[in-house]
VOVEX-566440 format. One record per atom (N, C-alpha, C): residue number from 0; atom name; x, y negated, z negated. Coordinates in nm, 3 decimals, always signed. Layout:
! residues N
[NUM; CA; [X; Y; Z]]
...
//
This chain:
! residues 50
[0; N; [-1.813; -0.478; -1.476]]
[0; CA; [-1.920; -0.570; -1.446]]
[0; C; [-2.016; -0.466; -1.455]]
[1; N; [-2.133; -0.473; -1.542]]
[1; CA; [-2.237; -0.414; -1.550]]
[1; C; [-2.368; -0.432; -1.499]]
[2; N; [-2.421; -0.374; -1.394]]
[2; CA; [-2.535; -0.450; -1.331]]
[2; C; [-2.652; -0.356; -1.367]]
[3; N; [-2.774; -0.418; -1.420]]
[3; CA; [-2.874; -0.334; -1.442]]
[3; C; [-2.978; -0.318; -1.359]]
[4; N; [-2.992; -0.434; -1.280]]
[4; CA; [-3.090; -0.449; -1.176]]
[4; C; [-3.046; -0.394; -1.014]]
[5; N; [-3.137; -0.338; -0.963]]
[5; CA; [-3.069; -0.306; -0.807]]
[5; C; [-3.127; -0.414; -0.757]]
[6; N; [-3.030; -0.434; -0.638]]
[6; CA; [-2.998; -0.555; -0.541]]
[6; C; [-3.122; -0.515; -0.436]]
[7; N; [-3.186; -0.610; -0.356]]
[7; CA; [-3.248; -0.603; -0.262]]
[7; C; [-3.151; -0.494; -0.129]]
[8; N; [-3.037; -0.507; -0.119]]
[8; CA; [-2.978; -0.430; -0.031]]
[8; C; [-2.957; -0.275; -0.084]]
[9; N; [-2.953; -0.279; -0.208]]
[9; CA; [-2.976; -0.124; -0.268]]
[9; C; [-3.100; -0.047; -0.240]]
[10; N; [-3.234; -0.136; -0.259]]
[10; CA; [-3.329; -0.084; -0.248]]
[10; C; [-3.335; -0.063; -0.090]]
[11; N; [-3.306; -0.131; -0.013]]
[11; CA; [-3.313; -0.112; +0.132]]
[11; C; [-3.259; +0.021; +0.164]]
[12; N; [-3.149; +0.042; +0.098]]
[12; CA; [-3.048; +0.160; +0.132]]
[12; C; [-3.135; +0.267; +0.088]]
[13; N; [-3.188; +0.283; -0.040]]
[13; CA; [-3.246; +0.393; -0.094]]
[13; C; [-3.369; +0.413; -0.007]]
[14; N; [-3.438; +0.343; +0.042]]
[14; CA; [-3.559; +0.367; +0.139]]
[14; C; [-3.495; +0.425; +0.248]]
[15; N; [-3.424; +0.374; +0.314]]
[15; CA; [-3.365; +0.432; +0.447]]
[15; C; [-3.316; +0.567; +0.433]]
[16; N; [-3.221; +0.589; +0.319]]
[16; CA; [-3.175; +0.734; +0.304]]
[16; C; [-3.276; +0.838; +0.240]]
[17; N; [-3.378; +0.774; +0.165]]
[17; CA; [-3.493; +0.863; +0.131]]
[17; C; [-3.574; +0.922; +0.283]]
[18; N; [-3.591; +0.809; +0.368]]
[18; CA; [-3.662; +0.838; +0.479]]
[18; C; [-3.589; +0.918; +0.566]]
[19; N; [-3.473; +0.935; +0.534]]
[19; CA; [-3.368; +1.003; +0.636]]
[19; C; [-3.353; +1.173; +0.584]]
[20; N; [-3.426; +1.185; +0.467]]
[20; CA; [-3.446; +1.335; +0.391]]
[20; C; [-3.313; +1.371; +0.282]]
[21; N; [-3.242; +1.264; +0.244]]
[21; CA; [-3.129; +1.256; +0.155]]
[21; C; [-3.221; +1.307; +0.009]]
[22; N; [-3.152; +1.320; -0.089]]
[22; CA; [-3.195; +1.379; -0.241]]
[22; C; [-3.148; +1.260; -0.310]]
[23; N; [-3.246; +1.237; -0.417]]
[23; CA; [-3.205; +1.146; -0.519]]
[23; C; [-3.045; +1.144; -0.564]]
[24; N; [-2.999; +1.280; -0.579]]
[24; CA; [-2.867; +1.272; -0.618]]
[24; C; [-2.755; +1.244; -0.491]]
[25; N; [-2.820; +1.283; -0.387]]
[25; CA; [-2.713; +1.240; -0.254]]
[25; C; [-2.726; +1.061; -0.242]]
[26; N; [-2.819; +1.014; -0.275]]
[26; CA; [-2.848; +0.872; -0.265]]
[26; C; [-2.803; +0.792; -0.345]]
[27; N; [-2.760; +0.872; -0.466]]
[27; CA; [-2.739; +0.794; -0.617]]
[27; C; [-2.580; +0.799; -0.563]]
[28; N; [-2.523; +0.907; -0.509]]
[28; CA; [-2.392; +0.877; -0.480]]
[28; C; [-2.340; +0.776; -0.395]]
[29; N; [-2.429; +0.760; -0.293]]
[29; CA; [-2.387; +0.675; -0.204]]
[29; C; [-2.387; +0.530; -0.234]]
[30; N; [-2.505; +0.511; -0.322]]
[30; CA; [-2.504; +0.361; -0.362]]
[30; C; [-2.436; +0.337; -0.516]]
[31; N; [-2.407; +0.430; -0.557]]
[31; CA; [-2.321; +0.443; -0.681]]
[31; C; [-2.383; +0.410; -0.789]]
[32; N; [-2.507; +0.485; -0.823]]
[32; CA; [-2.580; +0.421; -0.904]]
[32; C; [-2.655; +0.590; -0.958]]
[33; N; [-2.707; +0.602; -1.083]]
[33; CA; [-2.742; +0.784; -1.135]]
[33; C; [-2.857; +0.796; -1.040]]
[34; N; [-2.868; +0.930; -1.048]]
[34; CA; [-2.990; +0.983; -0.955]]
[34; C; [-3.127; +0.930; -1.042]]
[35; N; [-3.122; +0.932; -1.166]]
[35; CA; [-3.247; +0.914; -1.218]]
[35; C; [-3.268; +0.766; -1.197]]
[36; N; [-3.193; +0.653; -1.193]]
[36; CA; [-3.227; +0.545; -1.141]]
[36; C; [-3.311; +0.569; -0.990]]
[37; N; [-3.241; +0.608; -0.912]]
[37; CA; [-3.323; +0.639; -0.771]]
[37; C; [-3.416; +0.711; -0.767]]
[38; N; [-3.450; +0.814; -0.880]]
[38; CA; [-3.583; +0.872; -0.901]]
[38; C; [-3.677; +0.782; -0.937]]
[39; N; [-3.644; +0.680; -1.038]]
[39; CA; [-3.743; +0.590; -1.114]]
[39; C; [-3.778; +0.487; -0.995]]
[40; N; [-3.690; +0.460; -0.904]]
[40; CA; [-3.721; +0.364; -0.794]]
[40; C; [-3.819; +0.435; -0.686]]
[41; N; [-3.809; +0.539; -0.652]]
[41; CA; [-3.867; +0.599; -0.568]]
[41; C; [-4.007; +0.614; -0.608]]
[42; N; [-4.039; +0.640; -0.756]]
[42; CA; [-4.169; +0.686; -0.782]]
[42; C; [-4.246; +0.530; -0.825]]
[43; N; [-4.159; +0.417; -0.840]]
[43; CA; [-4.220; +0.318; -0.872]]
[43; C; [-4.280; +0.247; -0.740]]
[44; N; [-4.231; +0.310; -0.634]]
[44; CA; [-4.282; +0.226; -0.482]]
[44; C; [-4.329; +0.374; -0.409]]
[45; N; [-4.384; +0.454; -0.470]]
[45; CA; [-4.429; +0.573; -0.391]]
[45; C; [-4.556; +0.539; -0.299]]
[46; N; [-4.654; +0.467; -0.394]]
[46; CA; [-4.763; +0.404; -0.302]]
[46; C; [-4.757; +0.306; -0.215]]
[47; N; [-4.624; +0.214; -0.221]]
[47; CA; [-4.615; +0.109; -0.100]]
[47; C; [-4.526; +0.136; +0.002]]
[48; N; [-4.610; +0.135; +0.117]]
[48; CA; [-4.573; +0.183; +0.230]]
[48; C; [-4.480; +0.108; +0.300]]
[49; N; [-4.392; -0.020; +0.244]]
[49; CA; [-4.294; -0.062; +0.309]]
[49; C; [-4.257; -0.150; +0.213]]
//
C-alpha cells in the first residue's frame, strides 16, 4: 500500500520530534518516510507557530 499524503498523526510526530532536536533523517526513519518528505513538510510549516 502506497500512501502519498502525510496523516495528521505523522505531522504531529514530525513536529514533536523536530522540537526535540531530531534531524530530518532521524525523523524520517521514525515515521518511515523519506527525509526529503520531512524537509518539505518542515519548510511548508516553518512560519506556522503550531
